[in-house]
N, C-alpha and C positions, 0 to 999 in steps of 0.2 A: 576452261581447264581442263577439265577432265577427259577430253580430247587431247591435250598436249602432254598427261600424264599416263595415258593408256596407253595410246600408240609409237609417243615418241620419248616416253622415260623422263619427261623433264620434271625436274622438282623447282618448288619453289619457296621452301622453307616452311611448307606446312600451311594451314590456313591462318593465321597470321604472320605470317613470313617473316617469322624467328627464330624457327629449328635450323640447326645447321643441316646442309646440304653442300654435295658437289658441284658449286657452279659454274666450275670449268667443262664438265661432263655436260649438264643443264644446258648452258648457253650452245656448246655445240650441238646438239638435238634439235633445240630452236632453232638455229640455223638450217638443220634439214627441213624444219617443218615450214620454213617460212620461202624456202625455195621452193619446195611442194608446191602452196598453197598460191607463188607468184606463178609456175611454170603450166601447173597442172588444173588449177583450182580448186585442188582435193587436199584433204579433205574438208575443205574448207572454203570461200572466198577469201581472199588476200586480203587484210587489211593495208589500206591506203597509204599508213605510214610506214611502211617496208619496202614499197615499192619506190626505184631509183630514182633519183631527184628529176634527171634527164628525162624520164616520160612526164613526169608533172611539166615539166617547163617546155619542152616541145608540144603540149598542147595548143598554147599559146602563138607558140612560133605557127606551126602549120595551117593557124586559123588567119594568118594574117597579120599579126602582131612583133614586135619586135623591142627587145631591151636595152634599155639605154643603161642600165647600171643592173649588176649581179654581186650581192657581195654574201661573204660566209658569216652562216651562223655563229659561229665559235669566234667571232671578230663583231659582233651584232653592234656593241654602239657607235665604232668609227663608221661601219656598213649605212647602217640607218640614218648616222647626221649625213651625209653626203645625200640620203632620200630627202630628210626635213630642209638641206640647205637648197633644195632645188624647186620646194614647192613653198604655198605661201600657207602659213597656220593663224588660225584664229587666236591661239592663245601657244605662248611660246612651250617647248617641250624641254624636259629637264630628260635624257635619258637614262640618267645616275637613279634618278628618284621614281622613277617606272616598275613598279613589283613584276617578276619574273612568272609567270603563270605554268610555264609548261617543262621546268626543270623536274627532273626526276629525284633529285637527292632529297633523301628522308623519305622517299616513298618505297616501301617493299625492301628485300633487304640489302644491309650495305657491301659493296664488291671488296671482295676476299684478295684479291689479286690485283696485280697491275694488268693493265690490258691487254699489254701481248700476253701475259701468259695465257690467255683463252683462246689463242690464234697456232694452230698446228695445220700441217700441212693441207689435210683435208678442209676445214674451217675457210683456212686464208682462198682454196680451190671456189668455196662454195662462194665466199665474200667477192670473190672476181667476177663467177657466174651470174650474182645476181647486181652487182653495180660496176662493172666495168664501162661504162661510158660514163658514170658521175666519176670514178678514179680519172679518167682520163679527159674529160672536158673541164671539170671543177680541179683539176690538179693536185688531188688531195693522195698521199704517199702511200701508195700499197703495200711497199717493200716493209713500211716500220708502221705496224701498228699501235704502238706508242706514241706516234707523231700524230696528233687530231686537226693540225693543222696544215692547210695546201701547201704545197712547194712553190707557187710562185700563182700571180693575178690569172682569175678567168677572161679567156679571150674572146670577147665578144663575137666578132666575125666567124671564129671558128664555130662557136655554139649554134648559130644562128645558121651557119652550113651544114653541119653536122646533123642538127636537129629539126630543120626544115624542111628534110628529105621526104 
């Protein structure tokens, strides 16, 4: 955190995350930091969670694997149900009853603006630079940051062809 604050001017709402700060400016500065770590591994190694999904998915493909189903975490239950329906389970699984451990709601400051307010021309450019393959392969709506859902289903043949190179 000190590095983010000192070199990029990112604020997080003080030590407890509850102080007022300019979330939009801090988000945009964080994008610069993210791009720098991914591209140049400076000022530190990138966090694996900031990497494009295409990179993670391609590792399996270039090592000889083939996906038969890719689903969107934004629509987790139906996608995971397809997976569960295709395997044998020892005990029945009720997806609605399984707790979610990686949801950020309730951690840190509450988002003060609609998602689209955080994206100006530069931040849109940085998102494209970092996540271009994700937008293209997984059909996310680059032109509308307010739309968190993909514009269409994943084309598995296209994913294997483009990521298996």
